[in-house]
C-alpha positions in Angstrom: -44.3 22.0 8.2 -40.9 20.7 7.0 -40.9 19.2 3.5 -39.4 15.8 2.8 -37.6 14.7 -0.3 -38.2 11.2 -1.5 -35.2 9.3 -2.9 -37.1 9.0 -6.2 -37.0 12.8 -6.4 -33.2 13.0 -6.3 -31.4 14.1 -9.5 -29.6 11.3 -11.3 -26.2 12.8 -10.6 -26.8 12.7 -6.8 -28.3 9.3 -6.9 -25.3 8.0 -8.8 -23.0 9.3 -6.1 -25.1 7.5 -3.5 -24.9 4.2 -5.4 -21.1 4.5 -5.7 -20.9 4.4 -1.9 -22.8 1.1 -1.4 -21.9 -2.5 -2.5 -22.9 -3.3 -6.0 -25.3 -6.0 -4.9 -27.3 -3.4 -2.9 -26.9 -0.8 -5.7 -28.5 -3.1 -8.2 -31.3 -4.0 -5.8 -32.0 -0.2 -5.2 -32.2 0.5 -8.9 -34.8 -2.2 -9.3 -37.2 -0.2 -7.1 -37.9 2.2 -9.9 -38.1 2.0 -13.7 -36.6 5.5 -13.8 -33.3 4.1 -12.5 -33.0 1.3 -15.0 -30.5 3.3 -17.1 -28.5 4.0 -14.0 -28.4 0.3 -13.1 -27.0 -0.3 -16.6 -24.2 2.2 -16.1 -23.1 1.8 -12.5 -19.8 3.7 -12.2 -18.2 1.4 -9.6 -18.4 -2.4 -9.3 -17.2 -4.5 -6.5 -17.6 -8.3 -6.5 -16.6 -10.2 -3.3 -16.9 -14.0 -3.5 -17.3 -14.2 0.3 -20.8 -12.7 -0.1 -22.0 -15.8 -2.0 -22.7 -19.4 -1.0 -20.7 -20.9 -3.8 -18.3 -20.0 -6.6 -21.1 -20.9 -9.1 -23.6 -18.4 -7.7 -20.8 -15.8 -7.5 -19.8 -16.2 -11.1 -23.4 -16.3 -12.3 -24.0 -12.9 -10.5 -20.9 -11.3 -11.9 -21.8 -12.5 -15.4 -25.4 -11.1 -15.1 -24.3 -7.7 -13.9 -21.6 -7.3 -16.5 -23.9 -8.5 -19.3 -26.6 -6.0 -18.3 -24.2 -3.1 -17.9 -23.8 -0.6 -20.8 -20.2 -1.1 -21.8 -20.2 2.2 -23.6 -20.2 3.9 -20.2 -16.9 4.4 -18.5 -16.3 2.2 -15.5 -14.6 4.2 -12.8 -13.7 1.3 -10.6 -13.6 -2.5 -10.9 -12.9 -4.4 -7.7 -12.7 -8.2 -7.7 -12.1 -10.3 -4.6 -11.6 -14.1 -5.1 -11.5 -16.7 -2.3 -11.5 -20.1 -4.1 -9.0 -22.1 -6.1 -10.6 -21.8 -9.5 -10.9 -24.6 -12.0 -9.7 -23.8 -15.5 -13.4 -23.4 -16.6 -14.2 -20.9 -13.8 -11.0 -19.0 -14.3 -11.9 -18.6 -17.9 -15.2 -17.1 -16.9 -13.6 -14.7 -14.4 -11.1 -13.5 -17.0 -13.9 -12.9 -19.4 -15.4 -10.5 -16.9 -12.1 -8.8 -16.3 -11.8 -8.3 -20.1 -15.3 -6.9 -20.2 -14.4 -4.4 -17.5 -11.3 -3.3 -19.4 -13.4 -2.8 -22.5 -15.4 -0.2 -20.5 -12.4 2.0 -20.2 -11.8 1.2 -16.6 -9.8 3.8 -14.6 -9.3 1.9 -11.3 -8.7 -1.8 -11.1 -8.2 -3.9 -7.9 -8.0 -7.7 -8.0 -7.4 -9.7 -4.8 -6.9 -13.4 -4.8 -6.9 -14.8 -1.3 -6.4 -18.5 -2.0 -3.2 -20.5 -1.7 -2.9 -21.0 -5.5 -2.3 -17.9 -7.5 -5.0 -17.7 -10.2 -3.8 -16.4 -13.6 -5.3 -13.1 -14.8 -5.2 -11.9 -18.4 -2.0 -10.1 -19.3 -4.0 -7.6 -21.4 -4.7 -5.8 -18.2 -1.3 -4.3 -18.7 -2.3 -2.8 -22.0 -5.2 -0.7 -20.9 -4.4 2.9 -21.5 -7.2 4.3 -19.3 -6.1 2.7 -16.0 -4.8 5.2 -13.5 -4.8 2.9 -10.4 -3.8 -0.8 -10.5 -3.7 -3.0 -7.4 -3.1 -6.7 -7.7 -2.7 -9.3 -4.9 -2.1 -13.0 -5.1 -2.4 -13.4 -8.8 -0.2 -14.8 -11.6 0.7 -13.0 -14.8 1.9 -15.2 -17.7 3.1 -13.6 -21.0 5.5 -14.6 -23.7 5.8 -11.0 -24.9 7.9 -8.9 -22.5 7.1 -5.7 -24.3 3.4 -6.2 -23.9 2.9 -3.1 -21.7 1.0 0.1 -22.4 -0.1 2.0 -19.2 0.4 5.6 -20.2 -2.1 6.9 -17.6 -1.0 4.7 -14.6 -0.3 6.7 -11.5 -0.6 4.1 -8.7 0.8 0.6 -8.9 0.5 -1.8 -5.9 1.7 -5.4 -6.4 1.7 -7.9 -3.6 2.4 -11.6 -3.9 2.3 -11.5 -7.7 4.0 -14.2 -9.7 5.3 -13.1 -13.1 6.4 -15.7 -15.8 8.9 -13.3 -17.3 11.4 -11.1 -15.5 11.9 -8.8 -18.5 8.1 -8.1 -18.5 8.5 -6.8 -14.9 11.3 -4.4 -16.1 9.1 -3.1 -19.0 6.1 -2.8 -16.7 7.9 -0.4 -14.3 9.7 1.4 -17.1 6.6 2.0 -19.2 4.6 4.1 -16.7 5.7 7.7 -17.3 3.1 9.1 -14.9 3.7 6.7 -12.0 3.5 8.5 -8.6 2.9 5.7 -6.1 4.7 2.3 -6.2 4.4 -0.6 -3.8 6.1 -4.0 -4.4 5.7 -6.7 -1.8 6.7 -10.4 -2.2 6.6 -10.4 -6.0 8.2 -13.3 -7.8 9.8 -13.9 -11.2 12.0 -16.6 -12.6 15.8 -16.0 -13.0 15.6 -12.9 -10.8 19.1 -11.9 -9.5 19.8 -10.7 -6.0 20.1 -7.0 -7.1 17.1 -6.2 -9.1 17.4 -2.8 -10.8 14.2 -0.9 -11.2 14.3 2.2 -13.4 11.9 4.9 -12.2 11.2 8.5 -13.2 12.3 10.5 -10.1 10.3 13.6 -11.0 7.0 11.7 -11.1 7.4 9.2 -8.3 6.1 10.7 -5.0 5.5 7.7 -2.8 7.6 4.5 -2.8 6.8 1.7 -0.4 9.9 -0.5 0.1 9.8 -3.9 -1.5 10.0 -6.9 0.9 12.2 -9.9 0.5 11.0 -13.5 0.6 12.8 -16.9 0.7 10.7 -18.3 -2.2 13.1 -19.8 -4.8 12.1 -17.3 -7.5 11.9 -14.3 -5.3 13.4 -10.9 -5.9 15.6 -10.9 -2.9 16.6 -7.3 -3.0 15.3 -4.3 -4.9 17.4 -1.3 -5.9 15.5 1.7 -7.1 17.4 3.6 -9.8 16.2 7.1 -10.6 16.5 8.4 -14.1 
């Protein structure tokens, strides 16, 4: 007679891999089935929060806050994926950015933030000073900083920016110049004030393996043409 293995009999290492493949909402629910998995629930390696799965922005923010507060922040967070759909009030935006900062404190390696509303919500600029990030993908957000040199991404290998508004052009230069390990770069419809027609981007030729051409836009502050200059 063939033997059957119950899910509760699986080693933690195997169970963690399974959890990483399902949405965080289901992963948390699965962990609640057994007290043995409580410690795993507190150290989920991958978190994805999609506002479209909730009836309101309030319930969404409440859920994100609960999961992040219960998580053991001493455990490395492999991936943090945030998908926003609403135009956030200043109060809600503050709550969201608090959770982004909490994720960064967990030595996050892979960060993806997608903002699908018409008004670019501002994200904390400290995301560009997280030395553990290897993959950073941002869509539809705004980055405001008064310190152009505020960039420290020594581990970054993949950088995808789409419809991102920067408050400072020099910050964009420093961002692209301060990623020594960058291998994959994609710039689409990114904006910065005082951008000139020929925007020079210094890149390390030896490290860069994949370059997605940047696309122009008629927005007043757009970067109309991008020239890649290899060092």
